[in-house]
N, C-alpha and C positions, 0 to 999 in steps of 0.2 A: 283596365286599359292595357293594350299590348305594349310590350317593351319597345323602346326605340333602339334600333339596331346601331351598332357602331358605324361611324361614318364610312370607313374604308370598305365595309362589306354591305352597306345598306342596299345599294342598287341590286345586288345579287341575291339578297335574302328577304326582300319585302314580302309581306304576307300575300298569299294567293289562294285561290280555291278553284276546285273543280265544279262540276254541274253548271258552269256558265253556258248559257244556251247560245250557240252560234247560229244565227238565222241567215239564210241565203239572202243575197242582195235583192232578188226578185220578191216582191211582196206576195205575189200570187202563189209562189212556191212554198210559202211559209204559213199561210192562213192569216198573215198580218197585212190587211189591205192598207194602202196608202190613202189617208184622208186628211182633209183640212180640219184642224182642231176646232174651227169655228162651228162644225156640225155639232159639237158637244156643248156649245156655249149658250146659256140662257139669254133671252133678249135683254138688252140693257146692261149686260155685264161686260162690255167691251173696253171701257176707257182706262187707259193707262196714264196716270197723272203724276208719276214720280214717287209713288208710295213704295218704300224699299222693303217692306216686311212681308211681301207676298210670297206665296209658295211657288206658283207657276203663272204663266201668261193667262191661263184660263181663269185666274183669280180664285182657284180652289183654296178652301181654308185648311185642307189637309185633315188628318185624323188626330184625335187627342192622344198624346203619349201616355202609356200606362204609368201610374204612379208607382214609385219604388219605396217600399217601406224603409224607414230609418234602420240602419244596421243590416240591411240585406246583404248577405255574403255570397250571393250566387255568383259563381266564377264565370269569367268570360272565356269561351271556348272557340277554337277554330277547327275547320275540317275542310278536307278536299283541296288543299293548297295546290295551285297549278301555275305554271309559268310557260310563256312561249315568246321566242324572239320573233318580233315582227319585221325588223330591218336592223341594220347596224345602228347601235345607239337607241333603239326603240324596243321596249319590252312590255308585253301585256301580262297582267296578272289578275287572278280572280280568287275570291275566297268566300266561304260562308262563315259567319261569326254570330255567336249566340250569347246573350247576357240575360239579365233579369227581365228586360222588356221584350225579349224574343229574338228571332233570327233576322239577319240581313244578309243580302248578297251584294258584294262589292266587286267593281271592275276598275283596274288601274292601268293607265298608259304612263310609263315612266320614260321620259325623253332626255337623253344626254345631249345637251345643247353644244357640248364641246366636240362631238363627233362630226367630222367633215362630211358634208352631204345631207345632214339633217336640217330641216327647215320648218317654219310655221307660216300659216297663212289664215286669213279670214275670207270666206267665201259666201256669196249670196246667190239667189236664183237668177241673177242677171240684172234685176232691178231691185231697188230698196223696198218698194211697195209690192212685194211678192213673197211667196212661201214655197218651200219644197221639203221633201223628206231629208233627214240627215245623210242616209246612204247616197242619195242622188247628189246632194251638195258635195259630199266628200269625193264622189266619183268624178265630178266635173273638173276637179283639180288635178292636173298632171303630176305624176309621181306621188300621189297621196298614198299613205300607208295606214292612216287612222284619222280619227276625229270624233268630236262630240258637238252637241247642240250648243248654241252660243247665248246671245242676249235674250232677255224677255222682250216680248213684241206685242203689237197692237192686234191681238188675235180677234178674228171675226170682223174686222174693219179693213184697215189698210194693209195689214200684215207687216208693217215696217217695225224694225227694232226700236226700242224706247230710248236708247242712249247714243253711243258713239261707236262707229266701226271703221277701221282703216286696214286696207291690205297693203303689204309691201310691194305687191305687184300692180294692183289696180288703183291704189291711192285711197282718198277719203270717200267713203260711201255716205255717211250721215254723222251729224253731230249736234250738240245743243249746249247752250251757255250754262244752264244749271238744271238740277232736279234728278238727273240719272247719269252721273259721271264717275261712279266708282269703276275703275278700269284695271284690266291687265294689259300692259303694253310693253313693247320692245323699243328702246331708245334708238336714236340714230347711230350710236356706237355699239348696238347689240346687246345692251344690258336689259334684263327683265326687271320690270318695276310694276308696283301696284299703288294705285292712288287716284286722286281726282284729275280729271282732264277736261276743263271747261273750254268750250269754244270761244275764241276771240275773233271779232271781225266787225266791219262797218262798211258803209257805202263810200266809195272813193270820193273825196271832196266834201263829204258830209259826215264828219266824225261823230256827230250826235245821233246819226242814224245807225244804231247798233244792230249788227246781225246776230240774232239769238239762236237761230236754227238753220241747219243745212239738211234738207231731205228728211225732216222729222215728221212723225205722224200727226203732230200739231205744232203750231207756232206758239211760243210762250206769250201769255197776256202782256200787251204793251210792246211786243217786240217785232222784229222783221225776220221772215224766213226766206231762204233761198231754196228754190227747187230746180234741179238740173235734169238733163235727160236720164241720169242714172236713177232717178226716182221712178220713172215710168211716165204715164200720162199726167197732164196737169191735174192738181188736186182740186177738190170742191170744198164745200163748207166744212168738211171734216178737219180741214187744215186750221180752221179758226174755231173748232169745237162748236159748230152750228151758230156761232155769233153772226148776227145780221147787221148790226149798227157799228159804225166806226171801224170798218174793215176796208182793205184796199188790195187790189190784185193788179199787178203790172206784168205785161208780156214784153219780154226783152229779146230782141233779135240783133245779132251782130253789134251788141253794145248800145242799141238805140231802143227806146220805149215805143212800141208800136200800138199799145193799148194800155190805158190807165183807168180803171173803173172799180165800181163797188161790188161787182158780182164776179164770181170765179170763172175760169176758163175750163171747167171740168171736162175731162175726157180728151182734150186736145193733146196732140204731140207737142212736147216741149222742144222748141227750135233752138233756143239759147238758154234762157232761164226765165223762171217766173218768180216774181217777188211778191210776198204776202205780208201785209201789215195788220196789226191789231192795236186799237187805241192810239197811244202816241206814235207807234210805228206806222199806223195807217195815215196819220197826219203828215209824217215825214214823207211818205210815198206820194200822197196826193199833191204835194208841193212840186214834185219833180216834173209834172206835166208830161210832155212826150219828148224830152231831150235825151241826152246820152247819160248812161249810168253804168257803173261797174261796182262789183262787190269784192272785197278782199277779206279772207278769213283763214285762220290756222289753229292748230292745237299747240299748247305750250311745249316747247322743246322739240316740236315737229317730229314726233315719233314715227317709227316705220310701220308698226302694227299695233292695232288697238281693238279691244273688244270689252264692252262693259257688262256689268251684272248688277245684282241688288246691293249686297253688303259685303264689306271686307270681313272675312271670317277670322283671319289672323293678320296682325300688323306688327312687324319687327319682333316676331316670336311670341307675341301676346294674343291670346284668344279674345276677340271682340264680339263674337256672337253672344246673344243673350237669350234667345228664344229656345227653351227646352221643353216646349209643351206641344209642338205640332209635328207629326210624322208625315213624311212625303218622300217620293223619289227625289234624288238630289244629284246635281252635277256641280263640280267645283274644279278650279285650276289653282295650282300653287307652285312655289319654287323652293327648292332646298339649296340654300346659299353654299353649303359646304361642298356639295357634289355637283352643283350646277345642273341638277336634274329638275326638269319640269314635270310636275305631278298632276295628271288629269284623272279625276275620279268620278265614277257614276256609282250610285247606290240605288238598287232597285227598291220598289215599294208597292204598297197597296195589294199585297198578296200574302198567303199563308207562309210562303217560303222566304219573304223579305218584307218586313214591316215598314221599311223606310227609316229615315233618320230625322232628328230634330236639327236645328241649326247648330246648337251647341255640340251635339254628337258629330256632326259633320266637321266642325272646326277641330274637335278633339282628334278625330281620325286623321285629318290632314296634318295635324301637328305630330301625331304618332308616326306618320310616314315620313316626317322630316321637314315638312313645309315651314318656312319662316314667315311667308306671306301667302295668303290665299283669298280667293274671291269666289263667292257664290254666283253660279250662272242660273239660267232658267231650269226649273225642275218640273215635278209632276209628270204629266204625260209627255212632255217635251224631252225628258232625260233619255238620251240615246247615245250609245258608244258604237262606233264602227272601227273595225281593225282588219288589216290584211290577213288573210288565212288561205293557204292553198292557192296563192296567186289570184285571189279574189277578195273584194272588200265585202265584209259581212257584219251584220249587227251582232254584237257580242253580248249584250244585255237583254232584259226582257222589258220592253216599254210597257208601262202600266195601262195605257189605253186599250191594249189588245190590237193595236194597229200602229202604223208608222205615222206619227203626227207630222204635219207640214210646219216647218218653222222658218224663222226669218234668215238665220245665218248659222254658220258652223265654224268652229276652230279646228283647223286641219293640220295634221303633222305630215310632212313630206320627207322623202328621202330620194336623192339623186346621186348615184355613184360619182365621185369626184373624177 
């Protein structure tokens, strides 16, 4: 394991590596076409149900990590350390590191959150049920200087992220009551936190009618989902996981129910909101008839920014990851409480030059870099880092698909001169 640098000098001496490939933003100019990851997905492998041990949205199982013999003394070596200032308070570093399991190539954006003008945002393609490449997502945000892929998502189906996402600029995009709520978030007072963020909500005047989902790829069994124009067009039976019995769909315009039926309004524009119920939730909705209805919902503490991932890698300085058997490209975000540096890491994988990391290795690297808390974001072919170079946003790593996968959202770093 690499030594942890002293706090005062850590941000200036973090490991870096050369040989990081900077790919132009134009996919055509790089030989990396932009494709939807669904093209690589076998039929029937689309469902995201809250399982938090997955490698990537395409449900790849990754590669087995080589076993290390007891007492193996192979030293860990680094080469080609490189460092580049992206913007005031934002530094990109890359390095190649080799140990008994083989080489990896890592890419790090360290973001000094105390620097005036530095900001964070979560961006999506314009609708929740949509996908786009990370470079295009980052480029869509004014003053963007870098970013990475975000949440796991419903690849090959709706394209919607599995958990919770909120932009400090555009507000809440999507949320759920349970099942995929491990989050990186920024509080109303600007403090970075990691932990569970379950949706809280109900129908006004009907406290037993719990809102379990907002713009989710499916409504939790027994629950009620709210779909707004931010979702895109009205969902079909995917919203109830193809359930046909005890389901309900309400079309609400200007606070009034204009349709209340057992079939979806698939493909229609959402004029106000669509309510979707399953089981007991469907019973609650059926009773409303065609009267007036409103929904209220929020996240605990009302955070400014939220993006979710699978598992917390580090919690209060303690490594929580347990999987040390599966190699894959990885993306993670963490915070160094001492320096107030946000650490955004991508580790390449599935190549001779970079084998990828296990979850334990990813957590250990984040801890070595100084993270006191860290979260695993989507990995595999989704792992993509973009950073500003020569006044253009360019892909810094080598995405393992060989093309730029379309993903649900991105965590973006911005800088605007004060």
